[in-house]
C-alpha positions as CSV (number, residue, x, y, z in Angstrom):
1,M,0.1,-0.1,0.2
2,E,2.7,2.6,1.1
3,R,4.9,1.6,-2.4
4,A,1.5,2.5,-4.4
5,Q,0.6,5.8,-2.7
6,G,4.7,6.6,-3.2
7,I,3.8,5.9,-7.2
8,L,1.2,8.0,-6.8
9,Y,2.8,10.8,-4.9
10,A,5.7,10.8,-7.9
11,A,3.3,10.7,-10.3
12,L,1.7,13.9,-9.0
13,S,4.9,15.9,-8.2
14,S,6.4,15.2,-11.8
15,S,2.8,16.3,-13.3
16,T,2.5,19.5,-11.3
17,F,6.4,20.4,-11.8
18,G,5.6,20.3,-15.5
19,L,3.8,23.8,-14.8
20,A,6.6,25.3,-13.5
21,P,8.5,26.3,-17.2
22,L,4.9,27.8,-18.2
23,F,4.2,30.0,-15.3
24,T,7.9,31.2,-15.4
25,L,8.4,32.1,-18.9
26,L,5.4,33.9,-18.8
27,L,6.5,36.0,-15.3
28,L,10.1,36.4,-17.4
29,A,8.3,37.9,-20.7
30,G,6.3,40.2,-18.1
31,G,10.0,41.9,-17.4
32,Y,10.6,39.9,-13.9
33,S,14.3,39.1,-13.4
34,P,14.8,35.8,-12.0
35,F,15.2,36.5,-8.5
36,E,11.9,38.6,-8.8
37,A,10.3,35.4,-10.5
38,L,12.0,32.6,-7.6
39,S,11.0,35.2,-4.9
40,Y,7.5,35.4,-5.3
41,R,7.5,31.9,-6.3
42,W,9.0,30.3,-3.2
43,G,7.7,33.0,-0.4
44,V,4.0,32.5,-1.5
45,A,4.9,28.8,-1.3
46,A,6.5,28.9,1.8
47,L,3.8,31.1,3.3
48,F,1.1,28.6,2.0
49,L,2.7,25.6,3.4
50,G,3.3,27.5,6.7
51,V,-0.7,28.3,6.9
52,L,-1.6,24.6,6.3
53,A,1.4,23.3,8.7
54,V,-0.1,25.6,11.4
55,F,-3.9,24.6,10.7
56,S,-3.1,20.9,10.7
57,G,-1.1,21.1,14.3
58,R,2.4,20.2,12.7
59,S,5.4,21.1,14.8
60,F,8.1,23.1,13.6
61,R,10.4,22.6,16.3
62,L,13.8,21.3,15.1
63,G,17.2,20.2,16.1
64,R,20.4,21.9,15.4
65,R,21.6,18.8,13.2
66,E,17.8,18.8,11.9
67,L,18.6,22.6,11.0
68,V,21.6,21.9,9.5
69,T,20.6,19.5,7.1
70,V,17.5,21.4,6.0
71,F,19.7,24.4,5.4
72,L,22.0,22.1,3.0
73,L,18.9,20.8,1.4
74,S,17.6,24.2,0.6
75,L,20.7,25.2,-1.2
76,F,20.5,22.4,-3.3
77,R,16.8,22.8,-4.0
78,A,17.5,26.5,-4.8
79,A,20.6,26.2,-7.1
80,T,18.5,24.2,-9.2
81,S,15.6,26.5,-9.5
82,L,18.0,29.4,-10.2
83,S,20.2,27.1,-12.5
84,L,16.9,26.2,-14.4
85,I,15.8,29.8,-15.0
86,I,19.3,31.2,-15.9
87,A,19.3,28.2,-18.7
88,Y,15.8,29.0,-19.8
89,Q,17.6,33.0,-20.5
90,H,20.2,31.8,-22.3
91,I,19.5,28.6,-24.4
92,A,16.3,26.9,-25.7
93,S,13.6,25.5,-23.1
94,G,13.6,22.2,-25.0
95,V,17.4,22.0,-24.7
96,A,17.5,23.1,-21.0
97,S,14.8,20.7,-20.4
98,T,16.7,17.8,-22.3
99,I,19.7,18.3,-20.0
100,H,17.7,18.7,-16.7
101,F,16.2,15.3,-17.3
102,M,18.9,13.5,-17.1
103,Y,19.3,13.8,-13.3
104,P,17.4,10.1,-13.0
105,L,20.8,9.2,-14.2
106,A,22.2,11.0,-11.8
107,V,20.3,9.8,-8.9
108,A,20.5,5.9,-10.1
109,L,24.4,6.3,-10.1
110,A,24.7,8.3,-6.7
111,M,22.3,5.4,-5.2
112,M,24.7,2.8,-6.4
113,C,27.9,4.4,-5.8
114,F,27.7,5.9,-2.5
115,F,24.8,3.9,-0.9
116,R,25.6,0.5,-2.4
117,E,22.0,0.3,-4.1
118,K,21.7,-2.8,-6.3
119,G,21.1,-2.1,-10.1
120,S,18.5,-3.7,-12.0
121,A,18.1,-4.3,-15.6
122,W,14.6,-3.3,-15.3
123,V,15.5,0.2,-13.4
124,F,18.6,1.0,-16.3
125,A,15.9,0.1,-19.0
126,A,13.2,2.3,-17.4
127,I,16.0,5.4,-17.2
128,G,16.7,4.9,-20.4
129,M,13.5,5.0,-22.0
130,S,12.3,7.8,-19.6
131,V,15.4,9.9,-20.9
132,V,14.6,9.5,-24.1
133,G,11.6,10.2,-24.1
134,A,12.3,13.3,-22.7
135,V,14.7,14.3,-25.5
136,L,12.2,13.7,-28.2
137,L,9.5,15.8,-26.6
138,S,12.0,18.5,-25.6
139,L,13.6,18.5,-28.9
140,G,10.5,18.7,-30.7
141,N,9.6,21.9,-29.0
142,V,13.2,23.5,-29.6
143,D,13.2,27.3,-30.3
144,F,16.3,27.7,-32.1
145,T,16.1,31.5,-32.4
146,V,17.4,31.4,-29.0
147,E,20.8,32.2,-28.6
148,N,23.1,29.2,-27.1
149,S,25.6,30.2,-25.1
150,A,28.3,28.3,-22.6
151,L,26.4,30.0,-19.7
152,G,23.0,28.6,-20.6
153,M,24.5,24.9,-20.9
154,V,26.7,25.4,-18.0
155,S,23.6,26.4,-16.2
156,A,21.4,23.2,-17.1
157,C,24.2,20.9,-16.2
158,V,24.2,22.4,-12.9
159,S,20.4,21.6,-12.1
160,V,21.0,18.1,-12.9
161,F,23.3,17.6,-10.1
162,S,21.8,20.1,-7.9
163,Y,18.6,18.3,-8.0
164,S,19.7,14.9,-7.4
165,G,21.7,16.0,-4.6
166,Y,18.1,17.2,-3.2
167,I,16.5,14.2,-4.2
168,V,19.1,11.8,-2.6
169,G,19.5,13.8,0.6
170,V,15.8,13.8,1.4
171,R,16.1,10.2,1.7
172,K,19.7,9.7,2.9
173,S,19.6,12.5,5.7
174,R,17.8,13.1,8.9
175,A,15.2,14.9,6.6
176,V,13.7,11.3,6.1
177,E,12.8,11.9,10.0
178,I,11.0,15.1,9.4
179,D,7.1,16.1,8.5
180,S,7.1,16.5,5.0
181,A,5.4,19.7,4.7
182,V,7.3,21.3,7.4
183,L,10.5,20.2,5.6
184,T,8.8,21.8,2.2
185,C,8.2,24.8,4.1
186,Y,11.6,25.5,5.6
187,V,13.1,24.6,1.9
188,M,10.9,27.0,0.5
189,G,11.2,29.7,3.2
190,L,15.1,29.7,2.9
191,G,14.8,29.7,-0.6
192,A,12.8,32.7,-0.9
193,L,15.4,34.7,1.6
194,Y,17.8,33.4,-0.8
195,F,16.4,34.8,-3.6
196,I,15.1,38.0,-2.0
197,L,18.4,38.8,-1.1
198,G,19.5,38.3,-4.7
199,G,17.2,40.3,-5.9
200,L,17.8,43.1,-3.7
201,L,21.4,43.1,-4.8
202,T,20.5,43.0,-8.1
203,G,17.5,45.6,-8.6
204,G,15.5,44.9,-6.1
205,V,12.4,43.2,-5.7
206,R,9.2,45.0,-7.2
207,I,5.6,44.6,-5.1
208,E,3.4,43.5,-7.7
209,T,-0.2,45.0,-8.0
210,D,-1.9,43.3,-11.2
211,G,-4.0,40.6,-11.1
212,M,-3.1,38.7,-14.1
213,T,0.2,38.7,-13.1
214,W,-0.6,37.2,-9.4
215,L,-2.6,34.5,-11.1
216,C,0.7,33.5,-12.9
217,I,2.4,33.7,-9.4
218,L,0.0,31.8,-7.8
219,G,-0.1,29.2,-10.8
220,L,3.7,29.2,-10.5
221,A,3.6,29.2,-6.1
222,L,0.7,26.7,-5.5
223,P,0.8,23.2,-7.8
224,A,4.0,23.9,-9.3
225,T,5.9,24.4,-6.1
226,A,4.3,23.9,-3.2
227,L,2.2,20.7,-4.2
228,S,5.0,19.1,-6.2
229,N,7.5,19.4,-3.9
230,M,5.6,18.4,-0.7
231,T,4.8,15.6,-2.9
232,L,8.3,14.9,-4.3
233,V,9.2,14.4,-0.5
234,Q,6.2,12.1,0.4
235,A,7.4,10.0,-2.7
236,I,10.9,9.6,-1.8
237,K,10.1,8.5,1.4
238,R,7.8,5.5,0.3
239,I,10.0,4.8,-3.4
240,G,13.1,5.9,-2.7
241,P,15.1,8.6,-4.7
242,T,15.8,6.3,-8.1
243,L,12.5,5.2,-9.0
244,T,11.0,9.1,-8.1
245,S,13.3,9.8,-10.5
246,I,11.9,7.9,-13.1
247,F,8.6,9.5,-12.7
248,G,10.1,12.8,-13.3
249,A,9.8,12.1,-17.1
250,L,5.8,13.2,-16.5
251,E,7.2,16.9,-16.5
252,P,7.8,17.2,-20.3
253,L,5.1,15.5,-20.9
254,T,2.6,18.0,-19.0
255,A,4.2,20.6,-20.8
256,V,3.8,19.4,-24.0
257,V,0.0,18.5,-23.2
258,I,-0.2,21.9,-22.0
259,G,1.4,23.6,-25.3
260,V,-0.9,21.5,-27.6
261,A,-4.2,22.4,-25.4
262,V,-3.8,25.6,-24.7
263,F,-1.1,27.0,-27.3
264,G,-2.0,25.1,-30.3
265,E,1.3,24.0,-30.8
266,P,1.5,21.0,-33.3
267,F,1.8,17.4,-32.2
268,T,4.7,15.7,-34.1
269,A,5.0,11.5,-34.4
270,Q,8.4,12.7,-32.7
271,G,6.4,14.0,-29.4
272,A,4.1,10.8,-30.0
273,A,7.3,8.5,-29.7
274,G,8.1,10.2,-26.7
275,I,5.4,10.1,-25.0
276,L,4.8,6.2,-25.4
277,L,9.0,5.9,-24.1
278,I,7.7,7.7,-21.2
279,V,4.2,5.7,-20.8
280,A,6.4,2.5,-21.1
281,A,9.2,3.2,-18.6
282,V,6.3,4.5,-16.0
283,S,4.4,1.2,-16.6
284,V,7.7,-0.7,-16.1
285,V,8.5,0.6,-12.9
286,V,4.5,0.1,-11.8
287,L,4.3,-3.3,-12.8
288,R,7.8,-4.7,-11.5
289,T,7.9,-3.1,-8.3
290,G,4.2,-4.7,-7.6
291,R,5.7,-7.9,-7.7
292,R,7.7,-7.1,-4.9
293,P,7.3,-8.6,-1.9
294,Q,5.8,-6.0,0.6
């Protein structure tokens, strides 16, 4: 039962994460700097999770070691968001997404090299199919008019390692003992402080009053950040970092669905092949893990 819940949490997390590029690019197009967009994203998410935790009676009290762990995890998670948004600014979003979705490989390798997790042919097959599927989906929507640059490529690569570090850290540290809502609230809150400081040092953070812009902010902060990060932690605790990372391939699937349904983007044979590979990868994970003894 717990494994089934973990799979559902992982699917929900990855699919809601897929909304982030949409709202992020809308804010950037409206003149927001990366620090401004991330300040609102993480600040609103932290406020929402804090209120949720308080009303549900959760305790925010942490020991010194837990606080150190949360601080380190917040650096990994903040680095992921900042590096991705920089990548979106300097290279095509499809290329950035393609590079970022190499993180399941990094997670699997980290678990095997540092924590002696046994490799499985089925897991590697699922990782391979999900990565190739993500590549097909992303390359099918590449905008080659965006100037390529070394900064964008390096930033996308940084997101791979920082996100992998966060996923592994949640499972292999004291964070596994912290309530998911409380942990995510601390991570989001610290991240918001980093980004606000960055904004103040690079031109300030505007006070937004426009209603349409706030809809973008809320879309980015609530489903694409608060919900996705909280369910990510729940998934990692239940099925582990490797299997959770495989479900991350649902993120570009969400982006493609939004592009076709909302923006009328063409649906190509290449994109269809990518979707089939991702569905196959997820099916392999669900079927194989379902056969394991509970």
